Structure formats: structure tokens, C-alpha cells
C-alpha positions as CSV (number, residue, x, y, z in Angstrom):
1,X,21.3,-4.9,4.8
2,X,24.5,-6.8,3.8
3,X,26.2,-6.6,0.4
4,X,26.6,-10.0,-1.2
5,X,27.5,-11.3,-4.7
6,X,23.8,-11.4,-5.5
7,X,22.9,-8.0,-4.3
8,X,21.9,-6.5,-0.9
9,X,20.4,-9.0,1.5
10,X,19.2,-9.0,5.1
11,X,21.8,-10.3,7.6
12,X,19.8,-13.5,8.2
13,X,19.6,-14.3,4.5
14,X,23.2,-13.4,3.9
15,X,24.3,-16.2,6.3
16,X,22.2,-18.8,4.4
17,X,23.9,-20.9,1.7
18,X,22.1,-20.2,-1.6
19,X,22.3,-22.5,-4.5
20,X,23.4,-20.5,-7.5
21,X,22.1,-21.4,-10.9
22,X,23.1,-20.0,-14.3
23,X,20.4,-18.3,-16.3
24,X,19.8,-15.8,-19.1
25,X,21.6,-12.5,-19.2
26,X,18.3,-10.8,-18.1
27,X,18.9,-12.4,-14.7
28,X,22.6,-11.6,-14.3
29,X,23.8,-11.0,-10.8
30,X,25.4,-7.8,-12.0
31,X,22.9,-4.9,-11.7
32,X,23.9,-3.3,-15.0
33,X,20.7,-1.4,-15.5
34,X,21.1,0.2,-12.1
35,X,24.6,1.4,-13.0
36,X,23.3,2.8,-16.3
37,X,20.5,4.7,-14.6
38,X,22.8,6.1,-12.0
39,X,25.3,7.2,-14.8
40,X,22.5,8.9,-16.8
41,X,21.2,10.8,-13.7
42,X,24.8,11.9,-12.7
43,X,25.7,13.0,-16.2
44,X,22.4,15.0,-16.6
45,X,22.8,16.4,-13.1
46,X,26.3,17.7,-13.8
47,X,25.1,19.0,-17.1
48,X,22.5,21.0,-15.3
49,X,25.0,22.4,-12.8
50,X,27.3,23.4,-15.6
51,X,24.4,25.2,-17.3
52,X,23.6,27.3,-14.3
53,X,21.6,25.1,-11.9
54,X,22.2,25.8,-8.2
55,X,24.2,23.0,-6.5
56,X,22.5,23.8,-3.2
57,X,19.0,23.7,-4.7
58,X,18.4,27.3,-3.8
59,X,16.7,29.7,-6.2
60,X,14.2,27.1,-7.6
61,X,14.6,25.6,-11.1
62,X,15.0,28.8,-13.0
63,X,18.8,28.9,-12.8
64,X,19.2,26.2,-15.5
65,X,17.4,26.0,-18.8
66,X,17.8,22.3,-18.7
67,X,15.7,22.1,-15.5
68,X,13.2,24.6,-16.8
69,X,12.8,22.6,-20.0
70,X,12.6,19.2,-18.3
71,X,10.5,19.7,-15.2
72,X,6.9,18.6,-15.1
73,X,3.8,20.6,-14.3
74,X,0.2,20.7,-15.5
75,X,0.7,23.7,-17.7
76,X,3.6,22.0,-19.6
77,X,1.7,18.7,-20.0
78,X,-1.4,20.6,-21.1
79,X,0.8,22.3,-23.7
80,X,1.6,18.9,-25.2
81,X,5.1,18.5,-23.7
82,X,4.5,14.9,-22.6
83,X,8.2,14.0,-22.6
84,X,8.5,15.9,-19.3
85,X,6.7,13.0,-17.6
86,X,10.0,11.1,-18.0
87,X,12.7,13.8,-18.2
88,X,11.6,15.2,-14.8
89,X,12.7,11.9,-13.3
90,X,16.3,12.4,-14.5
91,X,16.7,16.0,-13.2
92,X,17.6,17.1,-9.7
93,X,17.4,20.4,-7.7
94,X,20.8,20.5,-6.2
95,X,23.8,18.2,-5.5
96,X,22.5,16.6,-2.3
97,X,19.1,15.9,-4.0
98,X,21.1,14.0,-6.7
99,X,23.4,12.4,-4.1
100,X,20.7,11.0,-1.8
101,X,18.6,9.7,-4.7
102,X,21.6,8.0,-6.4
103,X,22.6,6.4,-3.1
104,X,19.1,5.0,-2.6
105,X,19.0,3.9,-6.3
106,X,22.3,2.0,-5.7
107,X,21.0,0.3,-2.6
108,X,17.6,-0.7,-4.0
109,X,19.0,-1.5,-7.4
110,X,21.6,-3.9,-6.1
111,X,18.9,-5.5,-4.0
112,X,16.2,-5.9,-6.6
113,X,17.7,-6.1,-10.1
114,X,19.7,-9.4,-9.6
115,X,16.5,-10.9,-8.1
116,X,13.9,-9.8,-10.6
117,X,16.0,-9.4,-13.8
118,X,16.7,-6.4,-15.9
119,X,13.5,-6.3,-17.9
120,X,11.2,-6.5,-14.8
121,X,13.4,-4.1,-12.9
122,X,13.3,-1.6,-15.8
123,X,9.5,-1.9,-16.0
124,X,9.1,-1.3,-12.3
125,X,11.5,1.7,-12.4
126,X,9.8,3.5,-15.3
127,X,6.2,2.7,-14.2
128,X,7.2,4.1,-10.8
129,X,8.7,7.2,-12.4
130,X,5.6,7.8,-14.5
131,X,3.3,7.2,-11.4
132,X,5.5,9.7,-9.5
133,X,5.0,12.3,-12.2
134,X,1.2,11.7,-12.1
135,X,1.2,12.0,-8.3
136,X,3.1,15.3,-8.6
137,X,0.6,16.6,-11.2
138,X,-2.3,15.5,-9.0
139,X,-1.2,17.2,-5.8
140,X,1.1,20.0,-6.9
141,X,-0.4,21.1,-10.2
142,X,1.3,24.5,-10.5
143,X,4.8,23.6,-9.0
144,X,7.4,22.4,-11.5
145,X,8.7,19.1,-10.2
146,X,12.0,17.2,-10.7
147,X,13.8,14.3,-9.2
148,X,14.1,10.5,-9.3
149,X,12.3,10.2,-6.0
150,X,9.1,8.8,-7.5
151,X,11.1,6.0,-9.1
152,X,13.1,5.4,-5.9
153,X,9.9,5.1,-3.8
154,X,8.5,2.8,-6.4
155,X,11.5,0.5,-6.0
156,X,10.9,0.6,-2.2
157,X,7.3,-0.5,-2.8
158,X,8.4,-3.2,-5.2
159,X,11.0,-4.5,-2.8
160,X,8.3,-5.0,-0.1
161,X,6.2,-7.1,-2.5
162,X,9.2,-9.1,-3.7
163,X,10.5,-9.8,-0.1
164,X,7.0,-10.8,1.0
165,X,6.7,-13.0,-2.0
166,X,9.8,-14.8,-0.9
167,X,8.8,-15.1,2.7
168,X,11.2,-12.5,4.1
169,X,10.3,-10.1,6.9
170,X,10.4,-6.5,5.7
171,X,10.7,-5.0,9.1
172,X,13.6,-7.3,10.2
173,X,15.5,-6.4,7.0
174,X,15.4,-2.7,7.8
175,X,13.6,-1.8,4.6
176,X,10.3,-1.2,6.5
177,X,11.9,1.3,8.8
178,X,13.6,3.0,5.8
179,X,10.2,3.4,4.1
180,X,8.5,4.8,7.2
181,X,11.4,7.2,7.8
182,X,11.2,8.5,4.2
183,X,7.5,8.9,4.4
184,X,7.8,10.9,7.6
185,X,10.4,13.1,5.8
186,X,8.1,13.4,2.8
187,X,5.2,14.7,4.9
188,X,7.1,17.0,7.3
189,X,9.9,18.6,5.3
190,X,8.9,21.5,3.0
191,X,9.4,21.6,-0.7
192,X,9.2,17.9,-1.1
193,X,6.8,16.4,-3.6
194,X,4.3,14.4,-1.6
195,X,2.4,13.4,-4.7
196,X,5.6,12.3,-6.5
197,X,6.8,10.1,-3.6
198,X,3.4,8.5,-2.8
199,X,2.5,8.1,-6.5
200,X,5.8,6.4,-7.1
201,X,5.4,4.1,-4.1
202,X,1.9,3.0,-5.2
203,X,3.0,2.6,-8.8
204,X,6.0,0.4,-7.9
205,X,4.0,-1.7,-5.5
206,X,1.3,-2.3,-8.1
207,X,3.8,-3.2,-10.8
208,X,5.5,-5.7,-8.5
209,X,2.1,-7.2,-7.5
210,X,1.2,-7.8,-11.1
211,X,4.7,-9.2,-12.0
212,X,4.9,-11.6,-9.0
213,X,1.7,-12.1,-7.1
214,X,-0.5,-12.3,-10.2
215,X,1.7,-14.8,-11.9
216,X,1.6,-17.0,-8.8
217,X,-2.1,-16.9,-8.5
218,X,-3.2,-17.1,-12.1
219,X,-1.8,-19.3,-14.8
220,X,-0.6,-16.9,-17.5
221,X,2.1,-16.9,-20.2
222,X,5.3,-15.4,-18.8
223,X,5.0,-12.3,-21.0
224,X,1.5,-11.3,-19.9
225,X,2.4,-9.8,-16.5
226,X,5.1,-7.7,-18.2
227,X,2.6,-6.5,-20.8
228,X,0.1,-5.6,-18.1
229,X,2.7,-3.5,-16.3
230,X,3.6,-1.8,-19.5
231,X,-0.2,-1.1,-19.9
232,X,-0.2,0.3,-16.3
233,X,2.6,2.8,-17.4
234,X,0.6,3.8,-20.4
235,X,-2.5,4.3,-18.2
236,X,-0.5,6.6,-15.9
237,X,0.5,8.7,-18.9
238,X,-3.1,9.0,-20.0
239,X,-4.2,9.9,-16.5
240,X,-1.4,12.6,-16.3
241,X,-2.6,14.1,-19.6
242,X,-6.3,14.0,-18.4
243,X,-5.6,15.6,-15.0
244,X,-3.6,18.4,-16.8
245,X,-6.2,19.3,-19.3
246,X,-7.9,22.7,-19.0
247,X,-7.3,25.4,-16.4
248,X,-4.9,24.9,-13.5
């Protein structure tokens, strides 16, 4: 991928002359929301390290009260602590966990946000995060889970849909290889939340399909796809609560 004034683009696209048109602030070429999300994650990450979390990720999540109070598991959701569905996505088990996720967020955010706009980017991000939490609860019910990886995988899935929608080859851009590599790591490296990654990937892909493909196929008011994606996020929360109810 090549860094350009309108975000990360494939080398072929970067060489093309693109007509730039002014538009509302929501479609600014500056990925402001991406920077804000990175800043929040970094600040919370260092707060966790200061409060006793291991920078290497060793020792689990028990070293920091912040991680213990923000991670997601079926027991905590069944106890009514629904806020963990979101807070878990802003906590990280170690410095490198934080570093890798923030690098991926930077790359994907500078690719997507200038293209889709801040509102849609925010919807995709948080629906992916919630879908990642649901996936973690579904496949790892008793393991406290943290990390922005669900949201990151969701951005990958959304990027595939957006690129396809614009006639770009995902494999030629390098994004397809990156997704396959990360999925291989997900299924082969221990202590990685398979449900969180796959759930986020599916959630982000579905959100992008609704926002872009549905709008192209069906004549709907512009706000409707965004409302449908917000409803998808609410449905994920309801599903997370349902799967966490009762024993286990």
C-alpha cells in the first residue's frame, strides 16, 4: 500500500490522477477519528501498565485492576456488566499487543476513513468491536478477553467490501494477503481469541455490505443504511447478553 494525501492506496491507484472535490467535514481527507481512537487506546494502555499490567502480556490479566474490571467474559456479562462489551476493545494484554493493533488501526484507518467518512467509519469500527466481543463470548466463554483486534479485523472485512465496491482487486492491493496471514496466525498461535477475530471480521464485513452494497441495490434514504448498521450493533449486544445468560 502507498501513503497518499487521501489515505493508503494500492500502487496502481496511487499513480492515477484523482479529481478531488470538497465536501462536508464528515468526508475530510484527514482521518481524525482514527487518530482519536489510537490516542484513547494508547492512553488506556499506558494507564493499565502504570496500574500493574504486564508490558509483556505474561501473567494473564490479573496484574492490573483496570484489565480485570474491563475485560469481557460470560460471567461478567451475565452479572449485568454490559459496558465490558466495549471497554474490552480498548484494553490490551502487553505492549506488543497494543503496538501491533495500533499499527493496524493506523494503516486501515488512513485507508478507510477518508473514503467512507467519519460517521460510517465509526459505525463500522464499533459494530466490529461489539461483534468481536460477541464472538469471544461465543467461543471462549470462560476466558476474560481484551484487545482491539475484533475492531481491527472488522476494518479489514469492511476494506474488502469497499475496495470491491470500487472495482479494486483486493489481492493485488496486498490486503487479501494480510487478511489471510492474520487468519493463519489467529488459528495457529495460542492465547489468541479466535471468536473475537472472526466475529469482528464478519461484523465489519456485514456493516460495510449494508452501508455500501445495499445502498447501491435498493433506493433508500441516505440515513437508512446507517440506522440499519446501528441496529446490527444493538442486535450484537442482545446476542451477547443472551449467550451469556445462565451457567457457563
